[in-house]
DRENBADO-180587 format. One line per 10 residues: their letters; for each residue x, z, y of N, C-alpha, C. Coordinates in steps of 0.001 Angstrom, whole numbers, padded with zeros to 6 digits. Each point is the difference from the previous one (the first is absolute). Layout:
N
A = X/Z/Y/X/Z/Y/X/Z/Y; ...
This chain:
154
MTSRPSAEIE = 188328/177359/079327/000192/000442/001607/000376/001788/-000766; 000784/000554/000692/000090/001426/-000186/-000720/000968/-000005; -000726/000577/-000198/-001291/001245/000321/001194/000874/000988; -000924/000249/001120/000867/001656/000929/-000840/001040/-000429; 000778/001116/-000022/000165/001137/-000156/-001382/-000234/-000378; -000242/001259/-000531/-001688/000028/000354/-000582/002234/-001077; -001168/-000069/000452/-000085/001755/-000576/-001995/-000405/-000412; -000191/000659/-000705/-001500/-000167/-000838/-000542/001804/000575; -002108/-000046/000913/000051/000914/-000042/-001765/000247/-000148; 000017/001173/-000958/-001973/-000480/000099/-000389/001124/000998
ISGGTWVLFD = -001199/-000151/001674/-000245/-000068/-000158/-001010/-000289/000560; -001085/000509/-000058/-001653/000351/-000089/-000794/-001140/-000284; 000375/-000149/-001615/000237/-000327/-000894/000017/-001763/000150; 001484/000081/001398/000247/-001597/-000137/001812/-000120/-000592; 000158/-000559/-000576/001382/-000132/-000059/000662/-001662/000810; 001503/001168/000883/000438/-000289/001111/001343/000031/-000803; 000588/-000898/000882/000971/-000407/000385/000831/-000455/000830; 001570/000499/-000297/000531/000232/001824/000938/-000474/-000424; 000172/-001259/001073/001546/-000933/-000146/000902/000612/000837; 000819/-000094/000025/001266/-000347/000527/000385/-001271/000693
AGRSPSGLGL = -001045/-000482/001080/-000008/-000885/000078/001466/-000940/001848; 001003/000312/-000350/000728/-000286/001208/000739/000948/000382; 000966/000572/001133/001043/000987/000664/000673/-001275/000851; 000116/000949/001432/000393/-000516/000720/001361/000402/-000395; 001344/-000286/001223/001385/000410/-000035/000360/001171/-000078; -000865/001025/000402/-000097/001297/000268/-000692/000216/-001089; 000466/-000397/-001102/-000652/001179/-000907/-001838/-000039/-000286; -000962/000068/000967/-000956/000869/-000230/-001063/-001913/-000252; -000943/000516/-000930/-001177/-000688/-000634/-001010/-000143/-000080; -001081/-000980/-000066/-001232/-000610/-000061/-000832/000563/-000818
GYFAERTRSG = -000153/001253/-000284/-001234/-000288/-001691/-001002/-000363/000420; -000088/000057/-001338/-001400/-001099/000029/-001086/000599/-000544; -000557/000045/-000478/-001302/000784/-000695/-000915/-001215/-000410; -000602/-000704/-000989/-000750/-000600/-000832/-000808/000296/-001014; -001568/000372/000000/-000440/000120/-000982/-000474/-000964/-001421; 000870/000597/-001473/-000389/-001423/-000376/-001043/000753/-001668; -001013/-001575/000026/-001354/000523/-000684/000856/-000423/-001103; -001117/-000068/-001531/-000070/-000847/-000663/000455/-001625/-000086; -000731/-000554/000721/-000402/-001323/000903/001541/-000731/000709; 000826/001292/000358/001035/-000420/001265/-000112/001039/000795
WAGSETDRRV = 000229/-000347/000979/-000116/001091/001669/-001064/-000074/000779; -000208/001189/000470/-001107/000095/000623/-000170/-000602/001374; -001076/-000004/000729/000131/-000454/001832/000783/000421/000335; 001136/-000875/001154/001049/001067/000866/-000770/000409/001224; -001777/000207/-000374/-000545/000687/001046/001019/001783/-000063; 000420/000317/-000993/-000011/001097/-000826/001549/000727/000157; 000449/-001339/-000221/001484/000697/000150/001084/000270/001480; 001354/000763/-000304/000038/000761/000797/001650/-000761/-000074; 000490/000656/001099/000911/-000470/000727/000695/001908/-000232; 001639/-000430/-000233/000895/001691/000532/001192/-000302/000255
VLEPGEEVAS = 000204/000981/000588/002075/-000131/000262/000520/000698/-001227; 000777/-000851/-000484/001585/000761/-001116/000762/-000058/000531; 000349/002079/-000061/001240/-000366/001064/001373/000141/-001262; 001547/-000318/001104/000702/-000864/-001168/000135/000976/-000693; 000660/-000588/-001110/000642/000417/-000917/-001197/001011/-000899; -001441/-000991/000062/-001501/000993/-000354/-000110/-001155/-001147; 000458/-000074/-001355/-000537/-001542/-000706/-001136/000883/-000590; -000801/-000981/-000245/-001475/000121/-000353/-000283/000323/-001431; 001225/-000152/-001581/-000505/-000642/-001754/000604/001643/000517; 001419/001583/001303/-000668/000687/-000712/-000407/000976/000593
LDEGRIRELW = -001259/-000314/000329/-000716/000447/001100/-000864/001283/-001272; -000089/001019/000202/-001137/000962/-001042/-001754/-000061/001155; -000500/000854/-000838/-001659/-001154/-000101/-000229/000910/001798; 000594/001179/-000214/-000772/000811/001194/000662/-001134/001568; 000786/-000568/-000219/001174/-000253/001374/-000632/-001490/-000163; -000897/-000490/-001134/-000849/-001733/000345/-001372/000194/000363; -000553/001916/-000205/-000982/000275/000794/000244/000156/001005; 000126/000346/000376/000353/000950/001248/000694/-001466/000736; 000689/-001067/000466/000305/-002018/-000261/-001654/000041/000442; -000711/-000545/-000628/-001225/000103/-000424/-000869/000169/000807
ESGTPLTTTE = 000380/001625/000506/-001085/000318/000502/000259/-000250/001664; 001528/-000378/000682/000382/-000161/000941/-000183/-001657/-000153; -000723/-000491/-000525/000387/-001471/-000078/-001038/-000388/001718; 000302/-001152/000611/-000316/-000921/000890/-001175/-001416/-000531; -001290/-000281/-000041/-000162/-000864/-000179/000127/-001244/000429; -000091/-001537/-000185/000690/-001124/000246/-000566/-000046/001905; 000446/-000542/000746/-000861/-000103/001215/-000650/-001283/000002; -000490/-000240/001219/-000218/-002090/-000019/000880/-000463/000510; 000951/000120/-000383/001393/-000696/000173/000792/000060/-000698; -000325/000085/-001779/000674/000075/-001492/-001869/000025/-000723
RRFVDDEGDL = 000858/-001515/-000489/-000545/-000118/-001866/000161/000203/-000737; -000329/000332/-001149/000588/-000120/-001346/-000603/-001445/-000958; 001162/-000128/-001052/-001090/-001082/-000389/001360/000041/-001468; -001085/-000541/-000447/000300/-000622/-001578/000207/-001520/-001098; 001696/000312/-000101/000005/-001969/000076/-000397/000056/-001318; 000842/-001700/-000524/-000507/-000145/-001518/000146/000370/-001061; 000816/000894/000082/000627/000506/-001333/-000339/001432/000796; -001256/000493/000752/000580/001461/-000341/000689/001485/000511; 001025/-001501/001158/000319/001284/000500/-000524/000776/001753; 000303/000775/000053/-000422/000776/001141/001016/-000788/001753
WLAQGVGPAW = -001247/-000518/000749/001392/-000477/000993/-000585/000561/001582; 000769/000834/001283/-000655/-000168/001641/000518/-000771/000723; -001091/-000181/000411/000343/-000725/001459/-000580/000190/000939; 000897/000651/000780/000652/000435/001790/-000174/-000596/000691; -000698/000486/001055/000270/-000759/001114/000667/000335/000648; 000841/-000260/000808/001562/-000322/000121/-000479/000008/001814; 001102/000365/001258/-000456/-000178/001581/-000695/000273/000374; 000200/000065/001437/-001289/001077/000936/-001464/-001098/-000085; -000060/001166/000026/-002399/000515/-000155/-000178/-000655/000748; 000390/-000374/001412/-001221/-000494/001008/000457/-001270/-000101
ADRGTAEAAV = 000967/-001189/-001119/000318/-000979/000453/-001354/-001174/-000506; -000896/000727/-000549/-001222/-000121/-000367/-000228/-001843/000553; 001101/-001127/-000824/-000297/-001847/-000008/000460/-000187/001709; 000712/000822/000880/000193/000308/001192/001554/-000598/-000237; 001087/-000036/002058/000618/000369/-000213/000861/-000033/-001083; -000117/001053/-000427/000976/000389/-001192/000406/-000327/-001805; -001226/-000880/000330/-000514/-001116/-000981/001881/000345/-001563; 000856/000073/000680/001537/-000776/-000940/000386/001196/000212; -000861/001090/-000301/001103/001505/000865/-000717/000812/-001582; -001278/-000544/-000463/-001468/000660/-000826/000800/-001182/-001567
GTRVRCVSSV = -000913/001114/-001410/000507/-000496/-001063/-000625/000858/-001559; 000655/-000302/-000674/-000636/001172/-001179/001372/-000377/-000581; 000141/000643/-001312/001697/000839/-000413/-001285/000130/-001200; 000495/-000620/-001015/-001141/000127/-001454/001357/000606/-000744; -000528/000776/-000900/001087/000536/-001260/-000651/001061/-000493; 000863/-000662/-001561/-000895/000563/-000835/000218/001482/-000977; -000318/000940/000105/-000380/001396/-000412/-000327/-000010/-001029; -000061/-001297/-001050/000241/001271/-001485/000657/-001031/-000383; 000953/-000453/000237/001359/-001279/-000269/001256/-000374/000849; 001199/-000087/-000703/000888/000194/001372/-000359/-001971/000038
ATVIMVAGRG = 000001/-000454/001264/000440/-000848/000302/000099/-000308/001400; -000240/-000882/000645/000176/-000628/001259/-000716/000333/001099; 000492/000763/001324/-001139/-000189/000926/-000081/-001374/000741; -001478/-000515/-000219/-000034/-000942/000437/-000527/-000004/001874; 000669/-000510/000460/-000643/000285/001723/-000820/-001396/000704; -001377/000357/001047/-000723/-001608/000272/000412/000905/001030; 000056/-001291/000817/-000036/-000026/001474/-001407/-000633/000729; 000349/000894/000977/-001677/-000376/000631/-001043/000083/-000673; -000190/000217/-001555/-001857/001069/-000482/-000310/000732/000011; 000154/001313/000362/-000942/000719/-000721/-000976/-000360/-001134
PADLSAEDLV = 000647/001739/-000415/-001102/-000107/-001786/-001732/-000264/000016; -000259/000225/001437/-001958/-000553/000001/000475/-001399/-000030; 000747/-000503/000822/000255/-001080/-000226/000118/-000888/-001166; 000606/000274/-001122/000100/-000736/-001494/-001556/000697/-000992; 000050/-001349/-000600/-000979/000710/-001093/000695/000177/-001004; -000730/000833/-001078/000577/000308/-001320/000942/-000968/-000567; -000743/-001106/000414/000502/-001383/-000566/002119/-000474/000130; 000217/-000047/001305/000472/000018/001567/000036/001078/-001312; 000300/001152/-000228/001414/001575/-000143/000678/-000541/-001291; -001697/000026/-000669/000646/-000758/-001474/000921/-000654/-000224
GLVRVRADEV = -000448/-001358/000892/001233/-000854/-000431/001894/-000368/000755; -000214/000989/001403/001512/001081/000128/000831/000000/-000941; -000886/000817/-001154/001239/000607/-001220/-000729/-000507/-000812; -001088/-001436/-000410/000831/-000369/-001047/001396/-000551/-000884; 000316/-000543/000591/001428/-000272/-000288/000915/000784/000276; 000599/000570/-000846/001363/001545/000276/000283/000165/-001246; 000190/-000888/-001169/000634/000393/-000633/001580/-000192/-000021; 000457/-000506/000921/001136/-000240/-000381/001105/000139/001319; -001221/001229/000907/000653/000683/001378/000572/001142/-000481; 001079/000166/001181/000891/001210/-000180/-000602/000702/000509
AEPT = -000083/001589/-000497/-000260/000812/000999/000424/000990/001159; -000143/000225/001391/-000160/000832/000478/-000085/001430/000239; 001230/000887/000436/000104/000958/-000180/-001135/000841/001268; -001426/-000544/-000242/-000350/000860/001141/-001556/-000110/-001050
């Protein structure tokens, strides 16, 4: 798979990687910070999300702008989970649909969107199940077979 554009920065003794994790049709982007360790990735509790402006290219950002984005980052919410697949790629599972649906009459309107943060891959949608309803094994299983997929522009 093709790696997403990224940039590294040292902050508070750690190495943080900012990924351009996807763009909307308007050009707004999802920036995603994860901390790289010697053995892979730190736990997702320290991850941060940021908005990337249209035309803002992660690989071209100076250290000051990356630090500014890191400082303005938002931690994951209870409706989001980050996981690592068998090949070391980072993925983000986000709940979609009305928050009040919790297994009620709107079950068909909720689900999970799973996107690769570190590489370009097809976004996966799971209907009727939120991220909390999916085990780590379920999530990795969703993304395990993707070698021949054509990536979507999201």
